[in-house]
NUMAR-152404 format. One record per residue (C-alpha): residue in one letter; x, y, z. Coordinates in steps of 0.2 Angstrom, whole numbers, padded with zeros to 4 digits, always signed. Layout:
! NUMAR-152404
AXYZ ...
//
This chain:
! NUMAR-152404
M-0170-0276+0170 Q-0184-0265+0163 T-0184-0263+0147 T-0189-0249+0136 P-0205-0250+0125 L-0202-0251+0108 S-0216-0235+0102 A-0206-0225+0116 L-0189-0227+0110 T-0196-0225+0091 A-0204-0208+0098 A-0187-0204+0106 V-0177-0206+0091 G-0188-0198+0080 S-0189-0183+0091 I-0169-0182+0090 W-0169-0185+0071 L-0181-0170+0071 L-0171-0158+0082 S-0156-0162+0071 S-0165-0158+0055 W-0171-0143+0062 A-0154-0137+0069 T-0144-0141+0053 T-0158-0133+0041 Q-0159-0116+0051 P-0148-0102+0044 T-0131-0100+0051 P-0131-0083+0062 P-0123-0069+0052 T-0105-0067+0059 T-0102-0048+0064 A-0091-0041+0050 A-0075-0031+0058 T-0077-0013+0056 P-0065-0007+0040 A-0049+0002+0043 R-0053+0020+0040 I-0052+0038+0048 T-0064+0049+0048 V-0062+0069+0050 L-0073+0075+0066 Y-0065+0093+0068 D-0056+0105+0054 A-0059+0122+0046 F-0064+0115+0028 G-0077+0103+0023 K-0092+0100+0012 D-0104+0091+0026 T-0116+0105+0029 T-0123+0097+0045 M-0107+0098+0052 T-0098+0115+0060 K-0081+0119+0054 D-0069+0127+0065 W-0050+0129+0068 G-0042+0113+0076 Y-0042+0095+0073 A-0050+0079+0079 A-0051+0061+0070 L-0058+0046+0074 V-0045+0031+0069 E-0053+0014+0066 I-0039+0002+0062 N-0029-0014+0068 G-0046-0018+0078 K-0044-0002+0088 R-0054+0013+0091 I-0043+0028+0093 L-0049+0047+0094 F-0034+0057+0090 D-0035+0073+0096 T-0051+0083+0102 G-0052+0101+0093 D-0053+0118+0099 D-0071+0117+0105 A-0083+0104+0116 A-0099+0109+0109 V-0094+0111+0091 L-0087+0093+0093 A-0100+0085+0101 K-0112+0093+0087 N-0100+0085+0075 V-0098+0068+0083 K-0118+0067+0083 A-0120+0072+0065 K-0106+0057+0060 G-0116+0046+0072 V-0100+0042+0081 D-0100+0033+0098 L-0088+0041+0110 T-0091+0029+0123 K-0083+0016+0113 L-0065+0020+0113 D-0050+0010+0115 F-0040+0026+0120 V-0037+0044+0116 V-0022+0052+0110 L-0019+0071+0112 S-0004+0076+0101 H+0000+0092+0111 R-0005+0104+0123 H-0012+0119+0110 S-0030+0121+0115 D-0036+0120+0095 H-0032+0100+0100 V-0039+0098+0118 S-0053+0109+0122 G-0065+0096+0116 L-0059+0084+0129 S-0070+0090+0143 Y-0085+0082+0130 V-0075+0066+0127 L-0075+0064+0147 S-0093+0069+0148 V-0097+0052+0140 N-0082+0041+0142 P-0074+0047+0158 H-0063+0032+0161 V-0056+0031+0145 K-0037+0030+0143 I-0028+0045+0137 Y-0010+0046+0130 A-0002+0064+0131 P+0015+0070+0130 K+0026+0072+0147 E+0030+0089+0150 G+0037+0098+0167 F+0022+0106+0173 G+0011+0102+0159 I-0006+0104+0158 F-0009+0085+0157 G+0000+0082+0173 S+0017+0080+0177 D+0030+0073+0191 L+0046+0079+0194 P+0061+0072+0206 S+0062+0085+0221 T+0080+0086+0216 F+0075+0096+0202 Y+0079+0112+0212 R+0094+0117+0222 K+0093+0117+0241 D+0101+0126+0256 D+0102+0119+0272 S+0107+0132+0280 L+0090+0141+0279 P+0077+0139+0293 A+0064+0125+0291 E+0049+0139+0289 M+0059+0147+0273 R+0062+0130+0264 Y+0051+0119+0252 Y+0041+0107+0261 N+0052+0112+0277 G+0068+0105+0271 A+0059+0088+0268 P+0050+0087+0252 P+0042+0071+0245 E+0055+0060+0233 T+0044+0064+0218 M+0034+0079+0217 R+0017+0077+0208 F+0008+0090+0199 G-0012+0092+0194 S-0020+0091+0178 L-0032+0104+0169 F-0042+0088+0168 P-0044+0082+0185 G-0049+0062+0187 A-0045+0059+0169 N-0034+0042+0165 I-0021+0051+0158 Q-0005+0041+0153 L+0009+0052+0150 V+0021+0048+0135 D+0041+0054+0136 K+0048+0044+0122 T+0043+0035+0106 T+0032+0020+0113 E+0023+0006+0106 V+0008+0006+0117 T+0000-0009+0109 P+0005-0022+0095 G+0009-0012+0079 I+0003+0004+0085 T+0017+0016+0091 L+0017+0034+0098 I+0031+0046+0091 A+0037+0057+0104 L+0046+0072+0098 I+0051+0090+0102 S+0050+0106+0092 D+0065+0115+0088 A+0055+0129+0078 P+0054+0146+0084 G+0038+0151+0093 T+0036+0131+0099 K+0053+0128+0106 E+0055+0113+0118 L+0035+0109+0114 K+0032+0090+0114 E+0021+0082+0101 L+0013+0064+0099 S+0011+0056+0081 L+0000+0039+0079 A+0009+0027+0068 V+0001+0011+0064 D+0008-0003+0056 T+0000-0012+0042 P+0002-0024+0030 D+0001-0012+0018 G+0014-0002+0027 V+0014+0013+0039 V-0002+0023+0043 L+0003+0039+0050 V-0010+0053+0058 V+0000+0069+0064 G-0008+0083+0073 C+0002+0101+0071 S+0019+0092+0067 H+0028+0107+0076 P+0044+0096+0077 G+0043+0096+0057 I+0033+0084+0046 E+0049+0078+0038 A+0058+0074+0054 I+0041+0063+0061 V+0040+0053+0046 A+0060+0050+0046 E+0055+0043+0064 A+0040+0035+0058 V+0050+0024+0045 K+0060+0017+0059 V+0043+0007+0063 N+0042+0001+0044 P+0051+0008+0031 H+0036+0010+0021 I+0025+0023+0025 H+0009+0019+0016 F-0004+0033+0021 L-0001+0051+0030 A-0015+0063+0036 G-0018+0076+0047 G-0009+0094+0051 F+0008+0098+0043 H+0010+0115+0052 M+0014+0125+0036 V+0000+0138+0036 V+0012+0152+0031 A+0028+0144+0023 Q+0034+0151+0008 D+0034+0141-0010 P+0053+0135-0009 V+0050+0128+0009 I+0034+0119+0002 E+0042+0112-0011 K+0057+0105-0002 V+0045+0096+0010 A+0032+0089-0005 N+0048+0082-0014 A+0056+0075+0002 L+0038+0065+0004 H+0036+0060-0013 D+0054+0056-0018 T+0063+0054-0001 Y+0052+0044+0009 K+0040+0038-0006 V+0023+0039+0003 D+0009+0031-0006 F-0004+0042-0002 I-0007+0059+0007 A-0023+0066+0015 P-0017+0083+0023 G-0028+0095+0034 H-0029+0107+0050 C-0013+0118+0047 T-0005+0112+0032 G-0009+0126+0024 E-0018+0132+0008 P-0002+0132-0005 T+0003+0116+0003 F-0011+0109-0002 T-0009+0114-0019 A+0008+0109-0021 L+0005+0090-0012 H-0009+0088-0024 K+0003+0093-0039 A+0016+0081-0033 F+0003+0067-0027 G-0010+0069-0041 D-0024+0055-0039 R-0015+0049-0023 Y-0019+0064-0014 L-0036+0063-0004 Y-0046+0077+0001 A-0049+0075+0020 G-0060+0089+0024 L-0073+0089+0038 G-0083+0074+0038 T-0072+0064+0026 T-0071+0047+0028 L-0054+0039+0022 S-0054+0022+0019 M-0039+0013+0023 G-0032-0003+0014 A-0021-0004-0002 N-0029+0007-0012 P-0036+0021+0000 R-0051+0032-0005 A-0061+0047+0003 A-0078+0044+0005 S-0084+0062+0003 N-0072+0067-0011 Q-0085+0071-0026 D-0076+0085-0034 G-0060+0077-0043 A-0043+0086-0043 R-0051+0101-0033 V-0042+0103-0018 L-0052+0117-0008 H-0070+0124-0011 D-0070+0143-0013 G-0082+0143+0003 D-0069+0131+0010 S-0054+0144+0007 R-0062+0158+0015 S-0068+0149+0031 Y-0050+0142+0030 R-0041+0158+0032 T-0055+0167+0043 L-0051+0152+0056 L-0032+0153+0054 A-0033+0171+0058 R-0040+0167+0077 S-0027+0151+0078 D-0012+0149+0087 D-0004+0142+0072 L-0004+0160+0066 H+0001+0170+0083 E+0016+0158+0083 T+0023+0165+0067 G+0021+0183+0069 V+0011+0184+0052 S-0004+0199+0051 V-0020+0195+0045 V-0013+0208+0030 Q+0000+0196+0026 L-0012+0181+0028 A-0026+0187+0016 R-0011+0186+0003 I-0009+0168+0007 R-0017+0161-0010 
//
């Protein structure tokens, strides 16, 4: 048997000791911290960030439960692109997009999103002949077998399922027809509006179940903000945080007071961060009802989640809107679908203070 010289064995042991010593004394590579839960407002008609462009519409990046979700895309692709770049948001890294409803001020920025992330999964409400695409069984129309084939749809032999195109060809759109948990802890609430002007409009809202309660993000609340919250409590009876548009731009004071009381007293929402089509008088009423649990949520604001949410850009204390915000908000509203649905004139709008 060949033996290893003592000197060689000693050198080998020494090398092993040195390697071991070096490994144990080197600093441990830092662990990448999880992204804190937060909502960043990327599109709205009021805000403080002068690097971003105010416009009527809504879009927000929701980073929560380990997911990055773009909720709505605003009214103009170029404006969304500018605002996204101003905030340093990377839209190539999204888990999915939610389009709350078909109105242009919530979906028109999708063309920009698809230009940078063409295969991203998109959830949208399912509607017959909708702009997001749809399908219907061929039984949806009455048939007349007495007609000659050339007068019948598909020569009298229609496909079992008739598929209809989308305004966004090639997009990976998943249509949602009912309230659905799309990933553990994240539910899309699907409701239908019964309000004049938007009757039968389908809308999705985003409900995220967290250890602190539900974080609820709404687009325009055409089905009614109370109805959406009532559905969200089925996910978890504790509504921790509510953000987005409540569709009360022309609501009168008694209606506003009723909604504010319901959110504060009936549903006991912890924190509220209204924006978009909520309406200036409603901002005022909600701020009065919620006090320091009302968070300013203008364009560019980052709303941190957790047990005690905060608005990163809220530097003005109790002030709900700047004077400049108020003027731009009304100017942009005058061009929006939200106003046209109600039949309110621009003169009447000027009186809504």
